[in-house]
C-alpha positions as CSV (number, residue, x, y, z in Angstrom):
1,M,31.1,67.5,131.7
2,A,33.9,68.0,134.1
3,F,37.0,69.9,133.1
4,V,39.7,67.5,131.9
5,V,43.4,68.3,131.8
6,V,45.0,67.2,128.5
7,K,48.1,65.1,129.1
8,R,50.4,67.2,127.1
9,F,48.9,70.6,126.9
10,V,47.2,72.8,129.5
11,V,45.8,76.3,129.0
12,W,46.9,78.9,131.5
13,G,44.9,82.0,130.8
14,G,44.7,81.2,127.1
15,I,48.4,80.3,126.7
16,A,49.4,76.8,125.7
17,W,52.2,75.2,127.6
18,G,53.6,72.1,126.0
19,L,54.9,69.2,128.2
20,G,56.7,67.3,125.4
21,T,60.3,66.4,124.7
22,G,62.8,68.0,122.3
23,L,64.5,66.4,119.4
24,G,68.3,66.2,119.4
25,S,70.4,67.1,116.3
26,S,72.8,64.8,114.5
27,A,75.6,65.5,112.1
28,C,74.4,62.6,110.0
29,A,70.7,63.8,109.9
30,P,69.3,64.3,106.3
31,E,68.7,67.7,105.0
32,F,65.1,68.8,104.8
33,E,63.4,71.5,102.8
34,P,62.7,74.5,105.0
35,A,59.2,74.6,106.5
36,S,58.7,78.0,104.7
37,L,58.9,76.5,101.2
38,I,55.6,75.3,99.8
39,K,56.3,72.3,97.5
40,A,52.8,70.7,97.9
41,A,49.4,71.7,99.2
42,R,49.2,72.1,103.0
43,V,47.4,73.9,105.7
44,V,49.3,76.9,106.9
45,A,46.6,78.2,109.3
46,V,43.0,77.7,110.5
47,V,41.4,81.0,111.5
48,A,38.8,80.9,114.2
49,D,36.2,83.7,114.4
50,P,35.9,84.5,117.2
51,P,39.3,83.2,118.4
52,E,37.9,82.3,121.8
53,A,34.4,81.3,122.7
54,T,31.9,80.8,125.5
55,P,29.4,77.9,126.1
56,G,26.7,77.8,123.4
57,Q,28.6,80.2,121.1
58,A,29.2,79.5,117.3
59,V,32.7,79.6,116.0
60,S,33.6,79.8,112.3
61,L,36.7,77.8,111.3
62,T,38.4,78.7,107.9
63,P,41.5,76.8,106.8
64,V,44.1,78.5,104.6
65,I,45.6,76.0,102.1
66,A,48.8,77.0,100.4
67,S,50.1,75.3,97.3
68,P,52.8,76.0,94.6
69,T,50.1,77.6,92.5
70,G,48.7,79.8,95.2
71,T,45.9,79.6,97.8
72,L,43.5,76.7,97.1
73,V,39.7,77.1,97.2
74,E,37.6,74.4,98.8
75,G,35.7,72.3,96.4
76,A,38.1,73.0,93.5
77,G,41.6,72.8,94.9
78,F,40.9,70.7,98.0
79,D,38.1,68.9,99.9
80,A,37.7,69.4,103.7
81,A,36.3,66.9,106.1
82,W,35.8,68.1,109.7
83,W,35.7,65.7,112.7
84,R,36.2,65.4,116.5
85,C,37.3,62.6,118.8
86,P,34.9,61.5,121.5
87,D,34.8,63.8,124.5
88,D,36.7,61.3,126.7
89,D,39.4,60.9,124.0
90,R,40.9,64.4,123.6
91,D,44.4,63.2,124.3
92,A,44.7,61.5,120.9
93,L,44.3,64.9,119.2
94,G,46.8,66.5,121.6
95,D,49.3,63.9,120.5
96,F,48.8,64.7,116.8
97,S,47.0,61.5,115.8
98,Q,43.3,61.0,115.1
99,C,41.5,59.0,117.8
100,T,42.5,56.1,119.9
101,V,39.7,54.1,118.3
102,P,39.3,55.6,114.8
103,A,35.8,54.0,114.4
104,E,34.6,56.2,117.2
105,R,35.6,59.5,115.5
106,I,32.7,61.9,115.2
107,D,32.3,63.2,111.6
108,L,31.1,66.7,111.4
109,G,30.7,67.3,107.7
110,G,32.6,69.1,104.9
111,G,32.9,72.5,103.3
112,T,34.4,75.7,104.5
113,P,34.0,77.5,106.7
114,Y,32.9,75.0,109.2
115,V,30.8,76.4,112.1
116,D,31.3,74.7,115.4
117,V,28.8,75.3,118.2
118,V,30.3,75.0,121.6
119,P,28.1,72.8,123.9
120,S,26.3,74.8,126.5
121,D,27.2,72.3,129.2
122,I,30.9,72.1,128.4
123,F,31.8,73.1,132.0
124,G,29.1,71.0,133.6
125,A,26.5,72.3,136.0
126,L,28.3,75.4,137.4
127,P,26.4,77.6,139.8
128,E,24.6,80.6,138.4
129,P,26.4,84.0,138.7
130,G,26.0,85.4,142.2
131,T,24.7,82.1,143.8
132,A,27.9,80.2,144.4
133,P,28.7,79.3,148.0
134,V,32.2,80.2,149.2
135,A,32.8,77.3,151.6
136,D,36.1,75.7,151.0
137,D,34.6,72.3,150.1
138,A,31.6,73.6,148.2
139,T,33.0,74.0,144.7
140,P,34.4,70.8,143.1
141,K,38.1,71.1,142.3
142,D,37.8,70.1,138.7
143,K,35.0,72.7,138.2
144,M,37.1,75.3,139.9
145,L,40.1,74.6,137.7
146,G,37.9,74.5,134.6
147,A,36.5,77.9,135.3
148,L,39.9,79.4,136.1
149,L,42.0,77.9,133.3
150,G,39.4,77.5,130.5
151,Y,38.9,74.6,128.2
152,W,40.1,73.5,124.8
153,R,37.5,72.6,122.2
154,I,39.5,70.7,119.6
155,V,38.2,70.2,116.0
156,G,40.0,68.1,113.4
157,L,40.4,68.7,109.7
158,T,41.3,66.2,107.0
159,M,42.4,67.9,103.8
160,D,42.4,66.2,100.4
161,A,44.1,67.9,97.5
162,P,43.8,66.3,94.0
163,G,46.6,65.8,91.4
164,P,50.1,64.3,91.4
165,K,51.2,66.8,94.0
166,G,48.1,66.4,96.1
167,A,48.1,65.5,99.7
168,R,46.0,64.1,102.4
169,F,46.7,64.9,106.0
170,D,45.1,65.8,109.3
171,S,45.3,69.2,111.1
172,F,43.3,70.5,114.1
173,K,42.3,73.7,115.7
174,R,42.1,74.4,119.4
175,I,39.3,76.8,120.4
176,P,39.8,78.3,124.0
177,V,36.5,78.3,125.8
178,Y,35.8,80.4,128.9
179,L,32.8,81.2,131.1
180,P,30.5,83.9,129.6
181,F,30.7,86.0,132.8
182,P,33.4,87.2,135.2
183,L,34.8,84.5,137.5
184,G,34.2,86.6,140.5
185,D,30.4,86.2,139.8
186,V,30.8,82.5,140.4
187,D,33.2,82.6,143.3
188,E,34.6,85.8,144.9
189,R,37.9,84.1,145.5
190,L,38.4,83.9,141.7
191,R,37.9,87.6,141.1
192,D,41.6,88.7,141.3
193,L,42.7,85.8,139.1
194,D,40.3,86.4,136.2
195,V,42.5,87.2,133.3
196,R,39.6,88.0,131.0
197,V,38.4,91.1,132.8
198,D,39.8,94.6,132.8
199,A,40.4,96.8,135.9
200,A,36.7,97.7,136.0
201,G,35.7,94.0,136.0
202,V,34.3,94.1,132.5
203,L,34.9,91.0,130.2
204,Q,37.4,91.6,127.4
205,P,37.4,88.6,125.2
206,N,40.1,88.2,122.6
207,T,39.6,89.3,119.0
208,N,41.6,88.4,115.9
209,P,44.4,90.8,115.0
210,I,44.1,92.7,111.7
211,L,46.9,92.3,109.1
212,N,46.3,95.0,106.4
213,A,49.0,94.1,103.9
214,V,52.6,93.0,103.1
215,T,54.8,95.5,101.3
216,I,57.8,94.3,99.2
217,H,61.0,96.4,99.4
218,D,63.9,96.2,96.9
219,G,67.3,95.6,98.5
220,A,66.6,97.1,102.0
221,V,63.8,97.4,104.5
222,D,63.4,101.1,103.6
223,G,64.0,100.5,99.9
224,P,61.5,101.3,97.2
225,T,58.4,99.1,97.1
226,V,58.0,96.8,94.1
227,D,55.3,94.7,92.5
228,T,57.6,92.4,90.5
229,I,60.9,90.7,91.4
230,K,64.1,89.8,89.5
231,K,65.9,86.4,89.6
232,G,68.4,86.1,92.4
233,E,67.8,89.6,93.8
234,T,67.2,90.4,97.5
235,Y,63.9,91.9,98.8
236,F,62.3,92.5,102.2
237,F,58.8,91.5,103.2
238,V,57.3,93.9,105.7
239,P,53.9,93.1,107.4
240,R,51.6,96.1,107.9
241,I,49.3,95.6,110.9
242,D,46.4,97.6,112.3
243,E,48.0,98.5,115.6
244,R,44.6,99.3,117.1
245,S,43.8,95.6,117.0
246,L,46.6,94.7,119.4
247,E,45.4,94.1,122.9
248,D,46.9,93.8,126.4
249,F,45.6,91.0,128.6
250,G,46.3,89.0,131.7
251,S,47.8,85.6,132.1
252,L,48.3,83.2,135.0
253,K,51.7,82.1,136.4
254,A,51.3,78.9,138.3
255,D,53.3,76.9,140.8
256,L,52.0,73.3,140.4
257,S,54.8,71.6,142.1
258,G,53.8,68.5,144.0
259,L,50.4,68.2,142.3
260,D,49.4,65.0,140.4
261,F,46.7,65.9,137.8
262,A,46.4,62.2,136.9
263,D,45.2,61.5,140.4
264,P,41.9,63.2,141.3
265,D,42.4,62.3,144.9
266,S,45.5,64.4,145.2
267,L,43.4,67.5,144.1
268,A,40.5,66.6,146.4
269,A,42.9,66.7,149.3
270,L,43.9,70.2,148.5
271,G,41.8,73.1,149.9
272,V,40.5,75.6,147.3
273,D,42.3,78.5,149.0
274,D,45.5,76.5,148.9
275,L,45.0,75.7,145.2
276,L,44.3,79.3,144.3
277,A,47.3,80.5,146.2
278,R,49.4,78.7,143.6
279,F,48.3,81.2,140.9
280,E,49.4,84.7,140.2
281,R,48.0,87.1,137.7
282,Q,50.5,88.8,135.4
283,Q,50.2,91.6,132.8
284,R,50.8,90.5,129.2
285,C,50.7,92.3,125.8
286,E,50.1,90.9,122.3
287,V,53.5,90.7,120.5
288,P,52.7,89.7,116.9
289,L,54.4,86.6,115.6
290,F,54.7,86.0,111.9
291,N,55.2,82.7,110.0
292,W,56.4,83.2,106.4
293,Y,55.8,80.9,103.4
294,V,56.9,81.1,99.8
295,S,56.4,78.8,96.8
296,A,59.9,79.5,95.4
297,G,63.1,81.3,96.5
298,E,64.1,81.5,100.2
299,V,63.3,83.6,103.3
300,D,66.2,84.0,105.8
301,N,63.9,83.5,108.8
302,E,60.7,81.4,108.9
303,I,59.4,83.2,112.0
304,T,59.7,86.8,113.0
305,L,58.4,88.9,115.9
306,D,57.4,92.6,116.1
307,E,58.7,93.4,119.6
308,S,58.8,97.1,118.9
309,V,55.1,97.2,119.5
310,I,55.9,97.4,123.2
311,N,57.4,100.9,123.0
312,R,55.5,101.9,119.8
313,V,51.9,100.8,120.8
314,F,51.6,99.8,124.4
315,D,53.9,102.4,126.1
316,P,51.8,105.3,124.7
317,R,48.7,103.6,126.1
318,G,50.2,103.4,129.6
319,V,50.4,99.6,129.6
320,A,53.3,98.1,131.6
321,C,54.2,95.2,129.3
322,P,56.8,92.7,130.4
323,P,60.2,94.0,129.2
324,V,61.9,92.6,126.1
325,E,64.9,90.5,126.8
326,G,68.0,91.2,124.6
327,D,67.7,93.0,121.3
328,I,64.3,94.0,120.0
329,R,63.3,91.6,117.2
330,A,61.8,93.0,114.0
331,P,58.9,91.7,111.9
332,E,60.4,92.0,108.4
333,V,62.0,89.1,106.6
334,E,64.7,89.0,103.9
335,F,63.8,87.1,100.8
336,T,66.0,86.0,98.0
337,A,64.2,85.4,94.7
338,P,64.8,82.1,92.8
339,T,67.8,82.1,90.5
340,G,66.4,79.8,87.9
341,E,69.3,77.3,88.4
342,E,68.7,73.6,88.7
343,D,68.7,73.6,92.5
344,D,66.7,76.8,92.7
345,P,64.1,76.7,89.9
346,L,61.7,79.4,88.9
347,P,58.0,78.7,89.6
348,D,56.2,76.9,86.8
349,D,53.7,79.8,86.5
350,G,56.3,82.5,86.7
351,V,54.9,83.8,90.0
352,V,56.2,83.4,93.5
353,H,53.3,83.0,95.8
354,G,53.7,84.1,99.4
355,W,51.8,83.9,102.7
356,V,52.2,85.4,106.1
357,V,50.3,84.1,109.1
358,M,50.1,86.5,112.0
359,R,49.4,85.2,115.5
360,D,48.7,87.2,118.7
361,G,50.0,84.5,121.1
362,R,46.6,83.6,122.6
363,G,44.6,82.1,119.7
364,G,44.0,85.1,117.5
365,T,45.1,84.7,113.8
366,A,45.2,86.7,110.6
367,V,46.5,85.7,107.1
368,R,47.6,87.6,104.1
369,S,48.7,86.2,100.7
370,F,50.6,88.0,98.0
371,D,51.9,87.2,94.5
372,L,55.2,88.3,93.0
373,P,55.7,87.9,89.2
374,V,59.4,87.1,88.4
375,E,60.9,89.1,85.6
């Protein structure tokens, strides 16, 4: 199978670049509940283990389903059905719908976790390591780009939750897939652009970050920790990560001006050396991003970043991460407990259920849930 560029998303060294359009604002637009407030069952994350794969490798996919009563368990709180679009119809998933022809959808089964095995021929018939010719016209351009940029293996999930507040909707997970050996072993010209190898040329595949806990602090970030909360009071949620799990990595900056990926002939006319000259390897570091969710009350920020890891974690390692622009953003989030008033009701079970999803910016994910009884 040749590498296919998805219309709206392309992977550059494991980083997703969206080519969509933004939505304008309007003074007359209706008010919506914040995305952080869980009013009905929904998927807040799908964790892939490992977070990136190679041809022939098995990847375990585990969804996290949040609901007003807490995290749901498959088979009791929800039913999972996994599926894929045909290999020539990946753009449908990229556009957040099922498949162009629903009848051609490939059903993969149910249950969690789902184990997806990446096809061994996902990149097509690439040369064996050490045997690739280096002539300018010897390596097909689509194979060259596939090896350089990687491939997205996309698996869909339909989630059904029973009951009056149940839901049925589709989600999907992108699994980055790369070659199982350094790119320089395929073509010497790719060696300096291989973002998955360290300075010694050893493969360093991504691993999921480790999120140990969330601590709840009364009134201030450094306030006393608590296990219960009071109506209408202010608290701070602080994620506690295993900093040893944070990794530095390479990414590719690309100048693709003048190229038409929808026209194979435009790539065929471009020499491999000219194509590769458009890419530049850059140093990157994992800066944790946190998505916060609660079943009641309000968080002041749905998304936070821990940019202090640059000077706290990577500087001592001697890694030259890109500098932080502006003020360093912090990972904690301020939370106001529900008041019990009509427009801010207490949870039916007397417990605020919370979740935080941690992402490393290149496919790695970790999730922690926590419960806060309201006094």
